[in-house]
C-alpha beads as a LAMMPS data file, in Angstrom:
LAMMPS data file: protein, C-alpha beads

250 atoms
249 bonds

1 atom types
1 bond types

-500.0 500.0 xlo xhi
-500.0 500.0 ylo yhi
-500.0 500.0 zlo zhi

Masses

1 110.0

Atoms # bond

1 1 1 122.167 -145.203 136.254
2 1 1 122.672 -148.582 137.892
3 1 1 120.416 -147.599 140.772
4 1 1 117.792 -146.448 138.287
5 1 1 118.022 -149.718 136.332
6 1 1 117.684 -151.735 139.527
7 1 1 114.621 -149.678 140.483
8 1 1 113.116 -150.343 137.053
9 1 1 113.831 -154.062 137.420
10 1 1 112.144 -154.214 140.811
11 1 1 109.100 -152.207 139.719
12 1 1 108.873 -153.374 136.095
13 1 1 105.655 -155.295 136.686
14 1 1 103.961 -152.275 138.246
15 1 1 105.134 -149.955 135.495
16 1 1 103.991 -152.385 132.789
17 1 1 100.585 -152.712 134.454
18 1 1 100.259 -148.918 134.756
19 1 1 101.130 -148.404 131.080
20 1 1 98.728 -151.163 130.022
21 1 1 95.861 -149.610 132.005
22 1 1 96.565 -146.133 130.579
23 1 1 96.602 -147.464 127.010
24 1 1 93.459 -149.537 127.567
25 1 1 91.633 -146.546 129.124
26 1 1 92.695 -144.260 126.250
27 1 1 91.482 -146.715 123.614
28 1 1 88.242 -147.335 125.512
29 1 1 87.647 -143.585 125.888
30 1 1 88.056 -143.001 122.128
31 1 1 85.802 -145.920 121.209
32 1 1 83.091 -144.907 123.692
33 1 1 83.288 -141.290 122.528
34 1 1 82.756 -142.272 118.876
35 1 1 79.932 -144.671 119.678
36 1 1 78.141 -142.110 121.866
37 1 1 78.391 -139.415 119.209
38 1 1 76.847 -141.736 116.607
39 1 1 74.111 -142.894 118.966
40 1 1 73.242 -139.365 120.057
41 1 1 73.110 -138.229 116.447
42 1 1 70.712 -141.014 115.446
43 1 1 68.522 -140.929 118.548
44 1 1 66.196 -138.278 119.976
45 1 1 68.597 -137.646 122.854
46 1 1 70.219 -134.212 122.563
47 1 1 73.703 -134.367 121.047
48 1 1 75.426 -132.539 123.899
49 1 1 78.972 -132.952 125.224
50 1 1 77.800 -133.515 128.807
51 1 1 77.035 -137.207 128.141
52 1 1 80.397 -137.843 126.496
53 1 1 82.333 -135.931 129.166
54 1 1 80.687 -137.832 132.009
55 1 1 81.297 -141.163 130.260
56 1 1 84.985 -140.335 129.821
57 1 1 85.205 -139.267 133.461
58 1 1 83.727 -142.615 134.524
59 1 1 86.237 -144.557 132.389
60 1 1 89.240 -142.736 133.840
61 1 1 87.864 -143.069 137.364
62 1 1 87.729 -146.850 136.944
63 1 1 91.247 -146.832 135.475
64 1 1 92.623 -144.904 138.456
65 1 1 90.879 -147.240 140.883
66 1 1 92.473 -150.229 139.121
67 1 1 96.052 -148.978 139.525
68 1 1 95.866 -147.548 143.049
69 1 1 96.427 -150.815 144.941
70 1 1 98.780 -152.787 142.622
71 1 1 100.931 -149.846 141.484
72 1 1 100.920 -147.290 144.284
73 1 1 99.933 -149.494 147.204
74 1 1 96.941 -147.345 148.086
75 1 1 93.741 -149.056 149.142
76 1 1 90.808 -147.537 147.185
77 1 1 88.498 -147.997 150.176
78 1 1 90.713 -145.578 152.114
79 1 1 90.057 -142.867 149.552
80 1 1 86.346 -143.664 149.506
81 1 1 86.254 -143.393 153.309
82 1 1 88.139 -140.099 153.219
83 1 1 85.738 -138.748 150.588
84 1 1 82.834 -139.870 152.738
85 1 1 84.201 -137.989 155.737
86 1 1 84.856 -134.859 153.702
87 1 1 81.749 -135.257 151.581
88 1 1 79.851 -132.549 153.398
89 1 1 82.640 -130.002 152.967
90 1 1 83.104 -130.944 149.308
91 1 1 79.376 -130.757 148.577
92 1 1 79.193 -127.298 150.148
93 1 1 82.192 -126.091 148.171
94 1 1 80.912 -127.571 144.920
95 1 1 77.204 -126.890 145.397
96 1 1 77.064 -124.606 142.358
97 1 1 78.842 -127.156 140.182
98 1 1 76.561 -129.967 141.380
99 1 1 73.509 -127.776 140.757
100 1 1 74.729 -127.069 137.210
101 1 1 75.258 -130.771 136.466
102 1 1 71.844 -131.780 137.799
103 1 1 70.167 -128.882 135.968
104 1 1 71.920 -129.847 132.719
105 1 1 70.584 -133.395 132.983
106 1 1 67.111 -132.068 133.782
107 1 1 67.088 -129.782 130.741
108 1 1 68.118 -132.541 128.358
109 1 1 66.177 -135.425 129.903
110 1 1 63.030 -133.336 129.614
111 1 1 63.938 -132.339 126.032
112 1 1 63.614 -128.704 127.081
113 1 1 66.536 -127.546 124.979
114 1 1 68.764 -129.048 122.284
115 1 1 71.889 -127.869 120.466
116 1 1 70.720 -126.011 117.364
117 1 1 67.566 -124.594 118.975
118 1 1 66.733 -120.924 118.525
119 1 1 65.887 -119.551 121.970
120 1 1 65.173 -116.338 123.802
121 1 1 66.503 -116.227 127.358
122 1 1 65.875 -113.116 129.450
123 1 1 65.778 -110.918 126.347
124 1 1 68.810 -112.524 124.680
125 1 1 68.135 -114.362 121.409
126 1 1 70.532 -116.866 119.875
127 1 1 71.289 -120.435 118.794
128 1 1 72.209 -123.106 121.342
129 1 1 75.673 -124.389 120.408
130 1 1 76.367 -126.861 123.205
131 1 1 75.301 -128.024 126.650
132 1 1 78.281 -128.931 128.821
133 1 1 78.365 -130.336 132.350
134 1 1 78.379 -126.814 133.805
135 1 1 76.929 -124.394 131.282
136 1 1 74.994 -123.856 128.089
137 1 1 76.595 -121.961 125.201
138 1 1 74.326 -119.679 123.153
139 1 1 75.617 -117.732 120.153
140 1 1 73.805 -114.550 119.177
141 1 1 73.250 -113.518 115.551
142 1 1 75.940 -110.836 115.826
143 1 1 78.526 -113.481 116.779
144 1 1 78.639 -112.855 120.515
145 1 1 78.826 -115.998 122.638
146 1 1 76.676 -116.153 125.755
147 1 1 77.692 -118.556 128.542
148 1 1 74.759 -119.430 130.825
149 1 1 75.152 -121.671 133.919
150 1 1 72.739 -124.592 133.707
151 1 1 71.315 -123.813 137.146
152 1 1 70.390 -120.298 135.988
153 1 1 68.938 -121.568 132.717
154 1 1 66.822 -124.124 134.576
155 1 1 65.104 -121.387 136.600
156 1 1 64.775 -118.741 133.861
157 1 1 61.965 -118.196 131.404
158 1 1 62.991 -119.795 128.114
159 1 1 61.251 -119.224 124.792
160 1 1 61.902 -121.496 121.811
161 1 1 61.666 -119.589 118.541
162 1 1 61.168 -120.398 114.869
163 1 1 63.612 -119.154 112.248
164 1 1 61.190 -116.378 111.271
165 1 1 60.684 -115.207 114.858
166 1 1 64.428 -115.104 115.503
167 1 1 65.035 -113.007 112.383
168 1 1 62.083 -110.645 112.889
169 1 1 62.754 -106.912 113.278
170 1 1 59.961 -104.525 114.313
171 1 1 59.915 -100.849 113.290
172 1 1 57.218 -98.679 114.870
173 1 1 55.951 -95.567 113.099
174 1 1 53.036 -93.121 112.985
175 1 1 51.296 -91.999 109.799
176 1 1 50.064 -88.395 109.847
177 1 1 46.338 -87.777 110.189
178 1 1 44.509 -87.508 106.871
179 1 1 46.853 -89.886 105.026
180 1 1 45.285 -92.743 103.107
181 1 1 46.240 -95.844 105.102
182 1 1 46.199 -98.289 102.177
183 1 1 48.397 -96.101 99.996
184 1 1 50.748 -95.455 102.922
185 1 1 51.036 -99.183 103.609
186 1 1 51.969 -99.978 99.998
187 1 1 54.481 -97.127 99.883
188 1 1 56.119 -98.178 103.170
189 1 1 56.506 -101.768 101.983
190 1 1 58.006 -100.617 98.671
191 1 1 60.411 -98.271 100.471
192 1 1 61.557 -100.959 102.920
193 1 1 62.044 -103.527 100.159
194 1 1 64.316 -101.156 98.280
195 1 1 66.277 -100.019 101.336
196 1 1 66.839 -103.467 102.829
197 1 1 66.975 -105.678 99.737
198 1 1 70.541 -106.881 100.416
199 1 1 70.106 -107.670 104.117
200 1 1 66.590 -109.136 104.438
201 1 1 65.154 -112.529 103.544
202 1 1 63.608 -112.483 100.068
203 1 1 61.232 -115.292 100.991
204 1 1 59.719 -113.130 103.744
205 1 1 59.012 -109.625 102.379
206 1 1 58.284 -106.701 104.732
207 1 1 54.828 -106.523 106.316
208 1 1 52.912 -103.546 107.680
209 1 1 50.265 -103.619 110.410
210 1 1 48.347 -100.666 111.861
211 1 1 47.846 -101.006 115.595
212 1 1 45.978 -97.931 116.837
213 1 1 45.571 -94.165 116.960
214 1 1 47.380 -91.293 118.637
215 1 1 47.200 -87.496 118.638
216 1 1 49.658 -87.471 115.730
217 1 1 47.832 -89.972 113.526
218 1 1 47.624 -93.720 112.919
219 1 1 50.168 -95.918 114.683
220 1 1 51.652 -98.933 112.985
221 1 1 54.635 -101.259 112.823
222 1 1 56.639 -102.778 110.005
223 1 1 57.971 -106.317 110.257
224 1 1 61.187 -107.217 108.463
225 1 1 63.152 -110.479 108.477
226 1 1 66.935 -110.353 108.526
227 1 1 68.923 -112.667 106.282
228 1 1 70.994 -115.414 107.980
229 1 1 74.121 -113.935 109.519
230 1 1 72.850 -110.332 109.351
231 1 1 72.508 -108.509 112.671
232 1 1 68.988 -107.197 113.343
233 1 1 70.328 -103.794 114.399
234 1 1 71.651 -103.289 110.883
235 1 1 68.211 -104.012 109.415
236 1 1 66.582 -101.730 111.976
237 1 1 68.975 -98.894 111.172
238 1 1 68.369 -99.128 107.407
239 1 1 64.609 -99.287 107.864
240 1 1 64.447 -96.299 110.226
241 1 1 66.664 -94.204 107.928
242 1 1 64.464 -95.032 104.944
243 1 1 61.180 -94.246 106.702
244 1 1 62.475 -91.021 108.229
245 1 1 62.675 -89.518 104.733
246 1 1 58.958 -89.964 104.116
247 1 1 56.890 -86.784 104.646
248 1 1 53.715 -88.598 105.740
249 1 1 55.453 -90.371 108.621
250 1 1 55.962 -88.686 111.976

Bonds

1 1 1 2
2 1 2 3
3 1 3 4
4 1 4 5
5 1 5 6
6 1 6 7
7 1 7 8
8 1 8 9
9 1 9 10
10 1 10 11
11 1 11 12
12 1 12 13
13 1 13 14
14 1 14 15
15 1 15 16
16 1 16 17
17 1 17 18
18 1 18 19
19 1 19 20
20 1 20 21
21 1 21 22
22 1 22 23
23 1 23 24
24 1 24 25
25 1 25 26
26 1 26 27
27 1 27 28
28 1 28 29
29 1 29 30
30 1 30 31
31 1 31 32
32 1 32 33
33 1 33 34
34 1 34 35
35 1 35 36
36 1 36 37
37 1 37 38
38 1 38 39
39 1 39 40
40 1 40 41
41 1 41 42
42 1 42 43
43 1 43 44
44 1 44 45
45 1 45 46
46 1 46 47
47 1 47 48
48 1 48 49
49 1 49 50
50 1 50 51
51 1 51 52
52 1 52 53
53 1 53 54
54 1 54 55
55 1 55 56
56 1 56 57
57 1 57 58
58 1 58 59
59 1 59 60
60 1 60 61
61 1 61 62
62 1 62 63
63 1 63 64
64 1 64 65
65 1 65 66
66 1 66 67
67 1 67 68
68 1 68 69
69 1 69 70
70 1 70 71
71 1 71 72
72 1 72 73
73 1 73 74
74 1 74 75
75 1 75 76
76 1 76 77
77 1 77 78
78 1 78 79
79 1 79 80
80 1 80 81
81 1 81 82
82 1 82 83
83 1 83 84
84 1 84 85
85 1 85 86
86 1 86 87
87 1 87 88
88 1 88 89
89 1 89 90
90 1 90 91
91 1 91 92
92 1 92 93
93 1 93 94
94 1 94 95
95 1 95 96
96 1 96 97
97 1 97 98
98 1 98 99
99 1 99 100
100 1 100 101
101 1 101 102
102 1 102 103
103 1 103 104
104 1 104 105
105 1 105 106
106 1 106 107
107 1 107 108
108 1 108 109
109 1 109 110
110 1 110 111
111 1 111 112
112 1 112 113
113 1 113 114
114 1 114 115
115 1 115 116
116 1 116 117
117 1 117 118
118 1 118 119
119 1 119 120
120 1 120 121
121 1 121 122
122 1 122 123
123 1 123 124
124 1 124 125
125 1 125 126
126 1 126 127
127 1 127 128
128 1 128 129
129 1 129 130
130 1 130 131
131 1 131 132
132 1 132 133
133 1 133 134
134 1 134 135
135 1 135 136
136 1 136 137
137 1 137 138
138 1 138 139
139 1 139 140
140 1 140 141
141 1 141 142
142 1 142 143
143 1 143 144
144 1 144 145
145 1 145 146
146 1 146 147
147 1 147 148
148 1 148 149
149 1 149 150
150 1 150 151
151 1 151 152
152 1 152 153
153 1 153 154
154 1 154 155
155 1 155 156
156 1 156 157
157 1 157 158
158 1 158 159
159 1 159 160
160 1 160 161
161 1 161 162
162 1 162 163
163 1 163 164
164 1 164 165
165 1 165 166
166 1 166 167
167 1 167 168
168 1 168 169
169 1 169 170
170 1 170 171
171 1 171 172
172 1 172 173
173 1 173 174
174 1 174 175
175 1 175 176
176 1 176 177
177 1 177 178
178 1 178 179
179 1 179 180
180 1 180 181
181 1 181 182
182 1 182 183
183 1 183 184
184 1 184 185
185 1 185 186
186 1 186 187
187 1 187 188
188 1 188 189
189 1 189 190
190 1 190 191
191 1 191 192
192 1 192 193
193 1 193 194
194 1 194 195
195 1 195 196
196 1 196 197
197 1 197 198
198 1 198 199
199 1 199 200
200 1 200 201
201 1 201 202
202 1 202 203
203 1 203 204
204 1 204 205
205 1 205 206
206 1 206 207
207 1 207 208
208 1 208 209
209 1 209 210
210 1 210 211
211 1 211 212
212 1 212 213
213 1 213 214
214 1 214 215
215 1 215 216
216 1 216 217
217 1 217 218
218 1 218 219
219 1 219 220
220 1 220 221
221 1 221 222
222 1 222 223
223 1 223 224
224 1 224 225
225 1 225 226
226 1 226 227
227 1 227 228
228 1 228 229
229 1 229 230
230 1 230 231
231 1 231 232
232 1 232 233
233 1 233 234
234 1 234 235
235 1 235 236
236 1 236 237
237 1 237 238
238 1 238 239
239 1 239 240
240 1 240 241
241 1 241 242
242 1 242 243
243 1 243 244
244 1 244 245
245 1 245 246
246 1 246 247
247 1 247 248
248 1 248 249
249 1 249 250
């Protein structure tokens, strides 16, 4: 215990300085985080965690650099030189991470994508939840969470959707030859309204369009719009079951 107390007495200044820097960095990180969140919310800049995470990383990097020499006796320039020598190896090992960071900045700086956007990426439709320093998080309507590396997202075809497009469900059908198209259209709409009343958007009733002809009759498609939180496959299943009971539909 005496040895420990003597060690504390000798190094008390260093320990006090280390604690002071840690406290100051923690307070600064919290203040900067709050300010950035407010600024990002009010501005046109996407409110994504990548900006806050990089700012916090910069604060703690400065804090570490401040305590290296006075507390641990390590010259910061030595570390910088070592990183410079091993920079090539590090860049090769972290090339994917660096590509993700740069791609994330490119996506947001160009206002290509924002948290809250409805998007379609390579056939997957969902809402953008967050853009981190490595990846973009997209949540599908059925609750599944899709994690997409920023570098992949930056090189993929991306379609921004409206609420109606994201909720749209298409049901293809064929009306038998000789059937009155107008009467069939009204009957199909009435049938779909009844079958899907609890799971479709009341503001957007079902629509029917006829698209062409085949050997079996007149081809068409019905458009339905799922309610928020309802999976499109459920709407599709109800619609197909309802139409399959109609005699004039193939």
